[in-house]
C-alpha positions in Angstrom: 134.5 99.4 98.0 132.8 96.1 97.0 134.6 94.4 100.0 133.3 97.0 102.4 129.8 96.5 101.0 130.1 92.8 101.8 131.4 93.5 105.3 128.4 95.9 105.9 126.0 93.2 104.7 127.6 90.6 107.0 127.2 92.9 109.8 123.5 93.5 109.2 122.9 89.8 108.9 124.7 89.1 112.2 122.8 91.7 113.9 119.5 90.0 112.6 120.7 86.7 113.7 121.6 88.0 117.3 118.2 89.8 117.5 116.1 86.8 116.3 117.9 84.3 118.6 117.6 86.7 121.5 113.9 86.9 121.1 112.8 83.8 119.4 111.3 82.3 122.6 109.1 85.3 123.2 105.4 84.8 122.9 103.8 86.3 119.8 102.2 89.2 121.7 105.7 90.2 122.9 107.4 89.7 119.6 108.3 93.4 119.1 110.4 94.4 122.0 112.9 97.2 121.9 115.8 95.5 120.4 113.8 94.1 117.5 111.6 97.1 116.9 114.7 99.3 116.8 116.2 96.9 114.1 113.0 96.8 112.0 112.5 100.5 112.1 116.1 101.1 110.9 115.5 98.5 108.1 112.2 100.1 107.0 113.8 103.6 107.0 116.6 102.3 104.7 114.1 100.5 102.4 112.0 103.8 102.1 115.1 105.7 101.0 117.4 103.2 99.0 117.2 99.9 97.1 118.9 97.3 99.4 118.4 93.8 98.4 120.1 92.4 101.6 118.1 94.3 104.0 115.0 93.6 101.9 115.6 89.9 102.1 116.3 90.1 105.8 112.9 92.0 106.4 111.0 89.4 104.2 112.2 86.7 106.4 111.0 88.5 109.5 107.6 89.2 107.7 107.3 85.5 106.9 107.9 84.5 110.4 104.5 82.8 111.4 105.3 83.4 115.1 104.7 87.0 114.6 101.1 87.8 114.4 99.4 90.1 112.0 98.2 92.3 114.9 102.0 92.5 116.1 102.9 93.9 112.7 100.0 96.3 112.8 101.0 97.6 116.1 104.5 98.1 114.9 103.3 100.0 111.9 100.9 102.0 114.0 103.4 102.9 116.9 106.8 103.2 115.3 106.3 103.8 111.6 106.0 107.5 110.8 103.8 108.3 107.7 106.4 110.3 106.2 108.5 107.2 105.8 106.0 105.7 103.2 107.6 106.3 99.9 107.6 105.0 96.3 110.7 103.0 97.1 108.8 101.4 100.1 106.2 100.5 97.5 108.8 98.8 95.5 110.1 96.9 98.5 106.4 95.6 99.1 106.1 94.5 95.4 109.3 92.6 95.9 108.1 91.2 99.2 104.9 89.9 97.7 106.6 88.4 94.8 108.9 86.6 97.1 106.5 85.4 99.4 105.3 82.2 97.5 102.5 80.4 99.4 102.3 83.3 101.9 101.5 85.8 99.2 98.1 86.7 100.4 99.4 87.4 104.0 102.3 89.4 102.6 99.7 91.5 100.7 97.7 92.2 103.9 101.0 93.2 105.7 101.6 95.7 102.9 98.2 97.1 103.2 98.3 97.4 106.9 101.6 99.3 106.6 100.1 101.7 104.0 96.7 102.0 105.8 98.6 103.0 109.1 100.6 105.6 107.3 97.7 106.9 105.3 95.5 107.1 108.2 97.8 109.2 110.2 98.3 111.6 107.3 94.5 111.7 106.8 94.0 112.5 110.4 96.4 115.3 110.2 94.8 116.7 107.2 91.4 116.6 109.1 92.9 118.7 111.8 95.0 121.0 109.6 94.3 120.8 105.8 97.6 122.8 105.1 99.7 120.1 106.9 99.7 117.2 104.4 102.4 114.8 103.5 101.3 114.6 99.9 104.0 112.4 98.5 103.8 109.8 101.4 100.0 109.9 101.2 99.8 109.2 97.6 102.2 106.5 97.7 100.3 104.7 100.6 96.9 105.4 98.8 98.2 103.9 95.6 99.4 100.8 97.3 96.0 100.3 98.8 94.2 101.2 95.5 96.1 98.4 93.8 96.1 95.6 96.4 93.1 96.1 99.0 90.4 94.8 96.7 92.3 91.4 96.5 92.0 91.0 100.2 89.4 88.8 101.8 86.5 90.5 103.5 88.0 89.8 106.9 91.3 91.1 106.1 89.9 94.1 104.3 88.0 95.1 107.6 91.3 95.5 109.7 92.8 97.5 106.7 89.8 99.8 106.6 89.7 100.3 110.3 93.4 101.4 110.2 92.6 103.9 107.4 89.2 105.2 108.5 89.3 105.1 112.5 91.3 108.2 112.8 88.7 110.1 110.8 85.6 109.0 113.0 85.8 112.0 115.3 86.9 114.5 112.7 85.8 113.6 109.1 88.1 114.7 106.3 86.6 117.7 104.4 87.4 117.0 100.6 85.4 120.2 99.6 88.5 122.2 99.0 89.9 119.7 96.6 86.8 118.6 94.8 84.2 121.3 95.0 83.1 122.6 91.8 85.2 125.2 90.2 88.3 124.1 92.2 90.4 123.3 89.1 93.6 125.1 90.4 95.9 122.4 91.6 95.5 119.3 89.7 97.6 117.5 92.1 95.4 118.2 95.0 92.3 117.3 92.9 93.9 114.0 92.1 94.7 113.4 95.7 91.1 114.1 96.8 89.8 111.6 94.2 92.2 109.1 95.2 91.3 109.4 98.9 87.6 108.7 98.1 88.5 105.9 95.7 90.9 104.2 98.1 88.5 104.3 101.1 85.6 102.8 98.8 88.2 100.1 97.8 88.8 99.1 101.4 85.4 99.7 102.9 83.5 96.4 104.0 81.4 95.2 101.1 78.5 93.9 103.3 77.5 97.3 104.5 75.9 100.0 102.1 78.7 102.2 100.8 77.2 105.7 101.6 77.1 105.4 105.4 80.6 104.1 105.6 82.3 106.7 103.4 80.0 109.5 104.5 81.0 108.9 108.0 84.6 109.8 107.5 84.5 111.9 104.4 82.8 115.2 103.6 82.0 115.1 99.7 80.8 117.8 97.6 77.5 117.6 95.7 76.8 115.8 93.2 79.5 113.3 94.4 77.9 112.5 97.5 74.4 112.0 96.2 75.7 109.8 93.2 77.7 107.7 95.6 74.8 107.3 98.0 72.6 106.0 95.2 75.1 103.9 93.3 78.3 103.3 95.0 79.9 105.2 92.1 81.9 108.4 92.2 81.3 111.2 89.8 84.2 113.5 89.4 83.3 116.3 86.8 84.4 119.5 88.6 80.9 121.1 87.6 81.4 120.5 83.9 78.2 118.4 83.8 74.8 120.1 84.1 71.9 118.7 86.2 70.3 117.0 83.1 73.5 115.2 82.1 73.8 114.0 85.7 70.3 112.7 85.5 71.3 110.8 82.2 74.3 109.3 84.1 71.9 108.3 86.9 69.6 106.7 84.6 72.4 104.8 82.8 73.9 103.4 86.0 70.4 102.6 87.2 69.7 100.6 84.0 72.8 98.5 84.1 72.9 95.5 86.4 76.1 95.6 88.6 77.1 92.2 87.8 77.8 93.3 84.1 80.5 95.8 84.9 82.9 97.0 87.6 82.6 100.7 87.3 84.0 102.5 90.3 84.1 106.2 89.1 82.8 108.4 86.2 85.4 110.9 85.3 85.2 114.0 83.2 89.1 114.5 82.6 88.7 117.9 80.9 87.1 119.2 84.2 90.4 118.6 86.0 92.9 119.1 83.2 93.7 115.4 83.4 94.8 113.0 80.7 91.8 110.9 79.7 94.1 107.9 78.9 95.9 107.9 82.0 94.6 110.3 84.9 97.2 108.7 87.4 94.6 107.3 89.7 94.7 103.9 91.3 91.1 102.9 90.7 89.5 99.8 92.4 87.4 99.0 89.3 86.7 100.5 86.0 86.7 104.3 84.9 84.1 105.6 82.7 86.0 108.7 81.0 83.3 111.0 79.4 83.4 114.3 77.7 81.0 117.0 79.1 79.2 117.1 75.7 79.6 115.2 72.5 80.5 118.7 70.7 77.8 118.4 68.2 74.1 118.2 68.1 73.8 114.8 66.8 75.7 111.5 66.8 77.9 110.1 64.0 76.0 110.6 60.8 78.1 107.9 59.0 76.1 105.1 60.5 72.4 104.0 60.0 70.1 106.9 60.9 68.7 105.6 64.1 71.2 107.6 66.3 71.6 110.6 63.9 69.4 113.7 64.2 69.3 113.4 68.0 69.4 116.3 70.5 72.5 117.0 72.2 71.1 115.5 75.4 70.3 112.3 73.7 73.7 112.2 71.9 75.6 112.7 75.3 73.4 109.8 76.7 74.3 107.5 73.7 78.1 108.3 74.1 77.9 107.8 77.7 76.3 104.4 77.0 79.0 103.5 74.5 81.6 104.1 77.2 79.6 101.8 79.6 79.7 99.1 76.9 83.4 99.3 76.6 83.5 98.7 80.4 81.0 95.7 80.2 82.8 94.3 77.1 86.2 94.4 79.0 84.7 92.4 82.0 82.4 90.1 80.1 84.9 89.1 77.6 87.3 88.4 80.3 85.0 86.1 82.3 83.2 84.6 79.1 85.9 84.2 76.5 83.4 82.6 74.1 82.0 86.0 73.4 85.3 87.3 72.0 85.6 84.2 69.9 82.1 84.8 68.5 83.1 88.3 67.6 86.2 87.1 65.7 84.1 84.7 63.7 81.6 87.4 62.9 84.3 89.7 61.6 86.0 86.9 59.8 82.8 86.1 57.8 82.2 89.7 57.1 85.7 90.1 55.8 85.2 87.3 53.4 81.8 88.7 52.4 83.4 92.0 51.6 86.2 90.5 49.6 83.5 88.7 47.5 81.6 91.9 47.0 78.7 90.9 49.2 79.5 92.7 52.6 78.0 95.9 54.0 81.0 98.1 52.7 79.4 101.4 54.0 78.4 100.1 57.5 80.3 102.1 60.2 78.7 99.7 62.8 81.0 96.9 61.6 84.5 97.9 62.2 86.9 95.3 60.7 89.8 97.7 61.4 89.2 98.0 65.2 87.4 94.9 66.7 87.0 96.4 70.2 84.9 99.1 68.8 82.4 96.8 67.0 79.9 96.2 69.9 80.2 99.7 71.4 79.5 101.1 67.7 76.6 98.9 67.3 75.4 99.8 70.9 74.7 103.4 69.7 71.8 101.9 67.7 70.8 99.5 70.6 70.6 102.2 73.1 68.9 104.7 70.9 66.1 102.2 70.1 66.6 98.5 70.4 63.5 97.6 68.4 64.4 99.8 65.6 68.0 98.5 65.4 66.6 95.0 65.4 64.2 95.8 62.6 67.1 97.4 60.6 69.2 94.1 61.2 66.5 91.8 59.9 65.9 93.9 56.9 69.6 93.5 56.0 69.4 89.8 56.8 66.6 89.8 54.1 68.9 91.3 51.6 71.7 88.8 52.4 73.7 90.8 54.8 73.5 89.1 58.2 76.5 90.7 59.8 74.6 93.6 61.8 72.1 91.0 63.1 74.9 88.6 64.2 76.5 91.5 66.1 73.2 92.6 67.7 72.6 88.9 68.9 76.3 88.9 70.3 75.5 92.2 72.0 72.3 90.8 73.4 74.3 87.8 74.8 76.8 90.2 76.2 74.2 92.2 78.0 72.7 89.1 79.4 75.6 88.2 81.6 75.1 84.6 80.6 71.5 84.5 81.9 68.3 83.9 80.1 67.3 87.5 79.6 68.8 90.6 78.0 68.2 94.3 77.9 66.3 96.4 75.4 66.8 100.2 75.5 65.2 103.5 74.4 66.7 106.9 74.7 64.3 109.9 74.5 65.5 113.5 73.4 66.0 114.5 76.9 68.6 111.8 77.3 66.7 109.7 79.5 67.7 106.0 79.1 65.0 103.3 79.8 65.8 99.7 79.9 63.6 96.6 80.1 64.4 92.9 80.1 63.3 90.5 77.4 64.0 86.6 77.5 66.6 85.0 74.9 67.5 81.5 74.1 70.6 79.8 73.0 71.8 77.0 70.8 74.8 74.9 71.9 77.4 74.7 69.0 79.9 72.5 70.8 83.3 73.4 72.5 86.3 75.3 71.1 89.7 76.1 72.4 90.6 79.6 73.6 94.0 81.1 73.8 96.1 80.5 76.9 96.1 83.0 79.6 99.4 84.7 80.6 99.3 82.6 83.9 99.1 79.3 82.0 100.6 78.0 78.7 97.9 75.6 78.3 94.9 76.5 75.9 91.4 75.5 77.5 88.2 74.4 76.0 85.0 76.7 76.5 81.4 75.8 75.6 80.2 77.7 72.7 76.5 78.7 73.1 75.1 81.4 70.9 72.0 83.4 71.2 69.8 82.5 68.4 66.3 83.7 69.7 64.7 86.6 71.6 61.4 88.3 72.2 61.2 91.6 70.5 58.8 93.7 68.3 55.9 91.8 70.1 57.1 88.6 68.5 59.2 85.6 69.3 62.1 85.5 67.0 64.5 82.5 66.2 67.3 82.0 63.8 69.0 79.0 62.2 72.6 79.2 62.6 75.5 77.4 61.0 78.1 75.4 63.0 80.1 78.6 63.7 77.2 80.8 64.7 76.6 82.5 61.5 72.9 83.5 60.9 71.3 81.7 58.0 67.6 82.4 58.2 64.8 83.1 60.4 63.2 80.0 61.9 59.5 80.4 61.9 59.1 77.6 64.5 60.9 79.6 67.2 62.8 76.5 68.1 64.9 76.6 71.3 63.1 79.6 73.0 62.8 79.0 76.8 59.4 80.8 77.0 
């Protein structure tokens, strides 16, 4: 059996060599003549059904041939590659091909997306004509490929991918109402597919145009999905579990948050579709805000300071949604500005030492030593409820020798600044309406410090440590003296370092 396998491999390789030699002199536009097309079609059919390293390597060599233009490959995928042949195994092949591509990695990524887009576009066009005739497995495999890889393409390359995906729907837009309309929680697999279609198209759509005209031209979306997308470029998938006031709350939250701070692509209410909130099985080109329809009680957590307690259900929903937004902002900002994470660790280390010495805020639920990732979202419930009241509370604690809450709020203000010279102050009324206004901030430079090496590099790098130590709030200019690690020592009445 092993000998026969080697013989078959040898035959395949000889066949490839004969085909390549026969057509190597052909111009790029004529690269795919009948013999080569048949060989590639047979090879892709095999890779869609089984793992075959020899065939995979042969096809990779063809894909890396600079004499074959991207347009030739797209024509091949469009004309000969039936959509039913796009499978999870073919996804595995494309991952392998991209990994093996070396310097040609970006081009291989494009070819994988063109293959997926041609397959998905044909399935979507078939769905538009006959919703009952859908190759669901092939479609989800292709959409998943695009959802994960298309955002990494250049703008120019993404245009060709989007055209392959969307052009078949120009004459007959795809109606997603049967999958996503309110009360349609009957087939979670179909609902997930409807969401994935919308998310993938948005991931591939050209970014220089407003999102709503592009997507609206090819998809029929239910309300309020369509309206929210048109306003913000964010999908809300809730299956009618949110009432009109809650949708207004989310609208005010997204409106209040500069897009540069986060990468939210969709707001999802998993319970509305029977999905797992930790893993809805979607390839999302950005971040997901996973929220519950209601917080379940008429007020927020009563264990913390009283600013967010005693709130109406509407306000509690708004603050819970804001905390989820802060988690998304934290993930992006900590990744792009590693000094923020460093400062958080320093704050928690100082507080741990204070508590060990009997001087810390032992009952303060805003300061979660056990879960660092929840420190800023927890403090954010105060900041969103009423930033001025939260700041007043923090300065009162500073006067009692407990600076940790103020240090956290200054770090939160820095995170919400996006590295700029202003941050955001918030209020939330009892109807859940979130109002934001900018206020200037100032920083003090504390030198440079090493941050941990990234997974792609074994070498630690140095980053500048610049801590927020001043801001305008409560109708005053506030400035604080910091120690050399960013710990707050006292208020500076001279307002040193303020940029205003």
